[in-house]
ROKEFI-574371 format. One record per residue: residue in one letter; y, z, x of N, C-alpha, C in turn. Coordinates in pm, whole numbers, padded with zeros to 5 digits. Example, Ala and Ser with C-alpha at 12.3 -4.5 7.8 and 13.67 -1.06 7.14 Angstrom:
BEGIN
- A/-00569/00780/01319/-00450/00780/01230/-00330/00780/01320 $
- S/-00225/00708/01285/-00106/00714/01367/00003/00787/01290 $
END
This chain:
BEGIN
- M/15718/07728/-16487/15633/07640/-16560/15592/07710/-16689 $
- T/15593/07637/-16798/15556/07692/-16928/15427/07627/-16976 $
- V/15338/07710/-17021/15213/07660/-17076/15211/07697/-17223 $
- G/15191/07597/-17310/15188/07621/-17454/15063/07696/-17494 $
- A/15074/07770/-17600/14960/07848/-17649/14870/07761/-17736 $
- F/14742/07790/-17732/14647/07720/-17817/14631/07801/-17945 $
- E/14627/07733/-18056/14606/07803/-18182/14458/07822/-18210 $
- E/14372/07741/-18145/14229/07752/-18166/14165/07810/-18040 $
- D/14045/07861/-18059/13968/07909/-17945/13935/07791/-17855 $
- I/13973/07796/-17728/13951/07682/-17639/13805/07666/-17599 $
- C/13720/07763/-17632/13579/07753/-17599/13495/07709/-17719 $
- T/13559/07669/-17826/13486/07625/-17943/13412/07496/-17912 $
- P/13281/07490/-17942/13208/07366/-17915/13258/07253/-18005 $
- I/13251/07132/-17954/13290/07016/-18033/13166/06932/-18058 $
- K/13165/06859/-18169/13054/06772/-18201/13085/06634/-18148 $
- V/12989/06578/-18075/13006/06444/-18019/12910/06352/-18091 $
- S/12963/06243/-18146/12880/06146/-18217/12834/06038/-18121 $
- P/12715/05981/-18144/12670/05872/-18059/12753/05747/-18083 $
- P/12754/05655/-17988/12828/05531/-18007/12772/05451/-18124 $
- P/12852/05359/-18181/12804/05278/-18292/12676/05204/-18253 $
- G/12583/05196/-18347/12459/05126/-18322/12351/05215/-18265 $
- V/12387/05337/-18227/12289/05432/-18175/12270/05537/-18281 $
- G/12147/05569/-18311/12125/05668/-18416/11979/05689/-18438 $
- G/11940/05683/-18563/11801/05709/-18595/11778/05858/-18609 $
- D/11656/05899/-18575/11622/06040/-18586/11686/06124/-18477 $
- S/11721/06061/-18365/11776/06134/-18252/11894/06060/-18194 $
- A/11994/06133/-18151/12112/06069/-18092/12077/06003/-17960 $
- T/11966/06043/-17900/11930/05985/-17771/11834/05868/-17784 $
- D/11770/05851/-17900/11675/05742/-17924/11579/05722/-17808 $
- G/11513/05830/-17765/11412/05820/-17661/11468/05830/-17520 $
- E/11599/05831/-17504/11656/05846/-17371/11644/05991/-17327 $
- E/11624/06009/-17198/11612/06143/-17143/11752/06197/-17113 $
- L/11779/06321/-17154/11908/06384/-17125/11900/06455/-16991 $
- F/12003/06439/-16910/12010/06506/-16780/12120/06611/-16788 $
- V/12078/06736/-16805/12171/06847/-16820/12157/06938/-16698 $
- P/12260/06945/-16614/12250/07033/-16496/12255/07180/-16537 $
- P/12194/07267/-16457/12205/07411/-16484/12350/07456/-16469 $
- L/12381/07567/-16529/12513/07627/-16519/12552/07646/-16372 $
- N/12675/07618/-16339/12728/07635/-16203/12660/07547/-16099 $
- F/12605/07433/-16140/12540/07344/-16047/12642/07275/-15956 $
- A/12609/07267/-15826/12693/07194/-15731/12610/07160/-15607 $
- M/12655/07056/-15536/12592/07021/-15410/12657/07104/-15300 $
- V/12575/07165/-15217/12622/07245/-15104/12631/07157/-14980 $
- D/12529/07076/-14961/12520/06983/-14848/12424/06873/-14892 $
- D/12410/06770/-14813/12321/06661/-14849/12180/06714/-14875 $
- G/12132/06702/-15000/11999/06749/-15035/11987/06897/-15061 $
- V/12098/06971/-15055/12098/07116/-15080/12192/07143/-15198 $
- F/12138/07212/-15299/12215/07239/-15420/12211/07387/-15453 $
- R/12302/07428/-15538/12301/07566/-15588/12333/07563/-15736 $
- S/12287/07663/-15808/12315/07669/-15951/12282/07807/-16004 $
- G/12314/07825/-16130/12268/07941/-16202/12121/07920/-16238 $
- F/12066/08010/-16315/11925/08003/-16351/11895/07878/-16434 $
- P/11792/07801/-16397/11758/07682/-16474/11671/07714/-16596 $
- Y/11698/07643/-16704/11619/07654/-16827/11550/07521/-16854 $
- S/11461/07517/-16951/11383/07396/-16978/11473/07276/-17009 $
- A/11590/07298/-17066/11683/07187/-17093/11730/07122/-16964 $
- N/11718/07191/-16852/11763/07139/-16722/11653/07069/-16643 $
- F/11529/07074/-16691/11417/07023/-16612/11428/06874/-16580 $
- S/11470/06791/-16674/11482/06647/-16646/11583/06623/-16535 $
- F/11694/06695/-16540/11797/06681/-16436/11740/06724/-16301 $
- L/11674/06838/-16298/11619/06889/-16173/11513/06794/-16118 $
- R/11431/06738/-16205/11328/06642/-16162/11393/06522/-16094 $
- S/11508/06478/-16145/11576/06361/-16088/11627/06385/-15946 $
- L/11638/06511/-15904/11688/06544/-15771/11581/06535/-15663 $
- G/11454/06532/-15704/11346/06528/-15607/11338/06656/-15523 $
- L/11356/06769/-15588/11354/06898/-15518/11219/06924/-15454 $
- R/11223/06989/-15337/11100/07030/-15269/11080/07181/-15279 $
- S/11189/07255/-15296/11178/07401/-15306/11296/07457/-15383 $
- I/11274/07578/-15436/11379/07654/-15505/11381/07793/-15444 $
- I/11499/07842/-15416/11516/07979/-15369/11568/08061/-15486 $
- Y/11492/08161/-15526/11523/08246/-15640/11557/08384/-15587 $
- L/11678/08430/-15614/11727/08553/-15554/11697/08680/-15634 $
- C/11666/08667/-15761/11651/08784/-15849/11515/08852/-15837 $
- P/11510/08982/-15867/11383/09056/-15857/11291/09034/-15976 $
- E/11344/08986/-16089/11262/08965/-16208/11160/08854/-16183 $
- P/11043/08866/-16245/10942/08760/-16229/10997/08626/-16278 $
- Y/10961/08520/-16209/11003/08386/-16248/10925/08348/-16373 $
- P/10992/08299/-16479/10924/08271/-16606/10811/08169/-16592 $
- E/10706/08187/-16672/10589/08100/-16666/10625/07953/-16694 $
- T/10715/07928/-16788/10756/07790/-16818/10816/07725/-16694 $
- N/10898/07798/-16622/10959/07745/-16500/10854/07727/-16391 $
- N/10762/07822/-16380/10653/07809/-16281/10570/07685/-16307 $
- E/10543/07657/-16433/10465/07538/-16468/10542/07411/-16430 $
- F/10673/07409/-16454/10756/07296/-16413/10747/07275/-16262 $
- L/10755/07383/-16187/10747/07374/-16041/10611/07318/-15999 $
- K/10505/07370/-16058/10370/07327/-16023/10350/07178/-16050 $
- V/10389/07132/-16168/10372/06992/-16207/10451/06899/-16115 $
- N/10565/06948/-16065/10653/06863/-15984/10642/06889/-15834 $
- G/10545/06971/-15793/10523/06996/-15651/10640/07065/-15582 $
- I/10705/07156/-15654/10821/07229/-15599/10776/07370/-15563 $
- R/10808/07414/-15442/10773/07549/-15396/10883/07648/-15436 $
- L/10842/07769/-15470/10934/07876/-15506/10934/07981/-15396 $
- F/11054/08017/-15350/11072/08126/-15254/11158/08230/-15323 $
- Q/11103/08350/-15342/11174/08455/-15414/11219/08565/-15319 $
- F/11347/08600/-15329/11407/08708/-15252/11457/08811/-15353 $
- N/11391/08923/-15359/11419/09024/-15463/11547/09101/-15435 $
- I/11658/09040/-15468/11787/09104/-15445/11832/09174/-15573 $
- E/11843/09305/-15567/11887/09382/-15683/12030/09344/-15719 $
- R/12059/09346/-15846/12193/09317/-15900/12243/09179/-15856 $
- C/12152/09084/-15840/12190/08951/-15789/12281/08876/-15885 $
- K/12288/08919/-16011/12371/08848/-16109/12513/08905/-16115 $
- E/12536/09014/-16047/12669/09075/-16049/12757/09010/-15942 $
- P/12886/08994/-15974/12975/08934/-15873/12997/09029/-15755 $
- F/13017/08970/-15641/13052/09042/-15518/12945/09138/-15469 $
- V/12819/09107/-15495/12710/09188/-15443/12689/09147/-15298 $
- N/12681/09245/-15210/12657/09217/-15069/12508/09194/-15046 $
- I/12475/09072/-15011/12336/09038/-14982/12312/09069/-14835 $
- P/12205/09139/-14803/12178/09171/-14663/12174/09044/-14576 $
- E/12237/09050/-14460/12247/08934/-14371/12110/08878/-14333 $
- E/12012/08966/-14311/11879/08921/-14276/11816/08839/-14390 $
- T/11841/08880/-14514/11790/08806/-14630/11852/08667/-14638 $
- I/11981/08659/-14610/12050/08530/-14611/11992/08439/-14505 $
- R/11970/08492/-14386/11910/08411/-14278/11772/08359/-14315 $
- E/11692/08449/-14373/11557/08411/-14412/11559/08303/-14519 $
- A/11648/08316/-14618/11660/08216/-14723/11705/08082/-14667 $
- L/11801/08084/-14576/11850/07959/-14516/11742/07891/-14431 $
- N/11656/07970/-14370/11547/07911/-14292/11444/07841/-14379 $
- M/11435/07880/-14506/11341/07816/-14597/11383/07672/-14617 $
END
């Protein structure tokens, strides 16, 4: 099988224009954007996983009706995110796993069990 080479960087962002008749000061004209966090996926019915959520992801997360978030990293959870959780009645469970952002880190089995019980 032969795959042709790209002459441009395949990760270059592209500009998307709104459909005709949509415009004004904002491309969304008051509509809420639902942007999932990086690496977002459903694990099971009502159970999701993702990379770290940012404020741009809050509308999407709110639409899921989350009851809790499991945060694996040892760093303090940012105040902006804590405020989002508080306003939306979402509980935070933090498991301080060192090097949690590195691939192939062995998470202690007891920690996994405890997180799954949450």
